[in-house]
N, C-alpha and C positions, 0 to 999 in steps of 0.2 A: 165764711160765705160758703154755704153748701152748694151742692152742684144744682139743685134747683135753681136758685138766683142768677146763676150763669145763663141756665137754659131760658128765663124769664126774660132776661136781658136781651140775650141773642134775637130772641122772637121779637122781641120790641123793636130792635134796631132794625131787623130786617121788614117789619112792617111799616117803620118809619120811611125807608128807602124806597118801598111800594108807593106808599102815598104821596112822596115828594115828586116820583117820577109820573104817576099821576095826575097831580097838581098840574106839573108842566105841560102835559098834552091837554088838558083841560083848558088852559089859560089860552094854549096856542090857539085851538079852537075857538074860543071865545073873541081873540084878536082878531082871526080871519072873519069870522061873523060880523064883528064891528066895523071892518076894512069894507067887507061886501055891504053891507046896510049904507054904507056911506056913499059908495060909488051907485046904489041903486037909488039911492034919493036925489041924485043928480040925474039919473035916466042915462049913465054911462055904465058899461059892463066892464067887469075884471076876472081875471082868470086865477084867483088866489088860493092856491093850494096850500093847506097848513105845512109848515117845514117843520117835522117833529125832529127834537132832539135825540139824539143815541144815548144808549146807555151809559155810556163812558164819557159823555160830554159834562157832566154834572159831577164834579167831584165829589159831592156830599153822596149822591144815590150810588155810587157803587163802594166809597167808602165805608157806608153805614152798613151796605150788605156786606160787605167783608168784614168786617168787625162783628154783625150779629153771627156771621156763619162760623167765625172762629170762636166766639163765646158760646156758641150752641154746642158745638162740637167739642168745647173744652168741659162743657155742663155735663156730658156723659159719663157714666162712672168708668173708672178704668178698670181692667182686670187685675186682681190679686193674687200674686204667685208664690 
């Protein structure tokens, strides 16, 4: 496997990590909006602020990011002596 293969794999893993993190935040916003809409339909109010997950709360987010970073770093050519 060539160096470009490792660079591409590293970039893909880092992008997937970002997509998972973004999807978690979007789902949390939708969840908060659905709860607020349910309370609004009954005429009661609620103060439902989204509770976003941190970067290290989901194992796959930081694992894919770390794996992607390591693959990307490994993909760069080494100096010849």
